[in-house]
Each structure stands twice: as C-alpha cells, then as structure tokens.
N, C-alpha and C positions, 0 to 999 in steps of 0.2 A: 812645439819648441819647449813649452813648459813641462810636458810629460817626459820629454827626453832628459831634461835637467833633473827631474825627480828620480828617474831611473838611475842616472849616473851617480847621484848623491847616495841613493840606497846601496849601490854596488860598492862605492868607496867605503861607506860605513861598514858594510858586511865584510870587506877585506881586513879592516882594522881590528875586528873582533877576533881574539885568539881563543881557539877551542882546545880542550884537553882531549876530547874524544874524537876518533877518526871515523866513527860509524855515522850513519845518517841520523841517528837519534842523539841529538845534542842536549842532554839533560844538564850537564855541568858546563858552566862558563866562567871565565875569569874576567872580572871587571877591570876597566881601564884605570890607570893611575889618576888620582884626583889631585895631585900636587899639594898634599897636606903638609903642614909643618908641625914640628913638636910644640907642645904648649910652653908658653913662657914661664919661667920660674918666677915665683913671687919674691919680690925684694924683701929682704929681712930688714924690718925697721927697728930702730933703737927703742927699747921699752920705755925710755924716758919721753921720747917724742909721742908715742902712743898715749902715755899717761897725760901729757900736756894737752893733747887734743881732746881727750875725754874730759879733762878739767875745764877746758874752754867751753865745751858743749854744756856741761853741767852749770857753769856760771851764767851762760846765756839763758838757759831755761829758768834759773832762779831769778834772773833779772826780769824776764818776761812775767813770771808769776808775781813778783813784787809790784810791777807796773799795773797788772790786772787788779791786784788787791787794792792798790791806791786809788784806781779809777772806778772801782766797783761801786763806791758810794755816789759817784757823780752820775746823774741821769742824763741821757742824751736829750738835747733840746728838740722840741717839736715845733716846727715853724708855724703850724696852724694854731697853736695855743699861745703864741706870743702876741701881746697886745701892741698894735702900732704906736709909735711915739706920738703921732698927731692926736690920737685919741686920749693918750695920757695927758697931753698938754691941754686938751679941751674938756677935761673931766669936770672942773668946777663950772664951766659954762653950760655943760650938758646936764648937770644935776638938777632934778626936779624937786620943788618944794611941796611936800605932801603934808596937808593939814591933818592932825590927829582926828580919828573918828570918835564921835561922842557916843555915850552909852545908849542913847535913844536910837541912833542910827544903827548901831550893832544889833539891838533888839529887833528893829524893823527888818533888817536883812535876814536875821535868823528866822523870823516869822514868815517872810517871803519864801525862803528856801523850803520851809516845812509845807507851806501851801502848795508850792510847785510839785514837791514830791507826792503829796496826797492826790493832786490832780492827775499826775502821770500814772499813779497806781490805779485810780478809778478808770481812766481811759483804757489801760491795759486789760483790766478785769472785764470791762464791757466788751472789748474786742474779742477776748477769749470766749465770753458767753455767746456773742453773736456767731462766731465760727462754730461753736459746739451746736447751736440751734440749727444752723445751716446743714451741718453734717447729719444731725438726727433726722431733719426733714428729708434729706437725700436718701438716707437709709430706709426710711418709711416708704418713700415713693418707689424705691427699687423693689422692696418686698411686695408692695401692692402690684407692681408691674409683673413680678415673677408669678404671682397668683393668677394673673390674667393670661400671660403667655410667656413661655420659656424662651422662645425665639426672640421676642422683643427685648426680654431681659438681657440675653446674650449680646444683642446689638447695642443695647444701652451701656453696657460695661466696657465695650471696646474703646480704646483711646482714639480721640478724634485728632488726626494729624494735621487737619486743615486749620485748627485753632491758632497754631503758631506756624505760619508759612515760612519755609526755608528752602532756598534754592542755591545751588553752588555750581558754577561753571569755571572751567580752567584746568590746567594740567595738574596731575597729581604731584609730579616733581618738575622743577624748572629744568628745561633742556639746557645743555651746555652751550656756551657762546663760542663760536669758532675763533681761533687765534687770539684767545683772551690772555692778556699779560697780567698775571696777578700782582697786585701791589705789595711786594714783600717789604720794600723800604730798608732802611738801615736802623740798627739798634744802637743807641748811644746810652751807655750806662751812666746815669747821673746820681747814683747812690753816694751819699756823703759818708766818708770814712772818719770814724772817731777813734783816735788812738791816744 
C-alpha cells in the first residue's frame, strides 16, 4: 500500500514539472512559482525624528558613563571581610591585657633563638657528614666487589623492588553503571548586582 502511494506521489510531481525540451534529454527545466512578493519599501522618516532618536541614545550613553564614573570610587562590599556586629560589641570584653616585656626577657629570648639556630645547624651538618660517610663506604665496598667479581657487582647495583612492596588490584577504569541518572540539578544564579 505504501509503495503504491509513493509511486502515485512521484507521478503527480512528475506531471506538474514543466519541460522546455521535448526530447528524452531534459537538461533544461523551469522551476515552479515560489509565490514571492516584492520587497516592502522603507518608510521615509522625518529627519527630525531620526535626529531625536540619536540624541536620546547619546544622552542615555552619557548618563550611563556618568553613573559609572560616580560609582567607580565605591568598592563592592565583600561579605567575608565584614566583621559581625556581635564581635564588634564584644571587642572590649575579648581584648587581652598584655604586660610589656622587660629588657632581661627580650635578651633571654634572643639568646634562646640563637642557641636553637646553632643547635639546628650542628645537627644538619652532622647529618650531612653521616650521609657522606655512608656513601663513601658504599662506593668503596662496590669497588672492592667489582675487583672480586663483575657478575656480583652487576647484581649488587640492580634496584631491589622488594624493599618497597607495592601491589595494585582493581579495574583500570571504572565501568559504567547501567541506567545511571546523572545529578545535573538546577543552577540558581545568586550573584549580587551592584548598580
């Protein structure tokens, strides 16, 4: 039934097409009328009306510029930087009384800081010396081993992967969950406008 309808439709369309040529080779065809209409003429506006519109646009832009210049000095308030009123009310109650430090206490603190810095420097230097001595002993032992046997030396310089055991089990990529409904949610713009 459907094939019959498509054949009838193609036959009707073929009859509506007008051909110029009567031979079998139809290279030229005339297109059907598209029911176009002529373009509408532009209405001629009064030059005074056009000038008034331009003036209004100009005044509007100037007003916006003036408003921006006036508000340029005002900074936008940041909620995180504002101190809550409760804390401002409790300022005197929260204030700590700090006794002034005496000269002897200042000298004692300065000496303590210098002693601490000297101690940390000594421990760091001793650590470096210890690491250097270990490295030298290791190099000496490897050279002696190389003199004894090249094969043992090659085995000794190979990295030992069993020192830091690491095992990993699991999929490389997480498989997809069937019929998963992704939580897109709704976006609500809460940006404050400052005008």
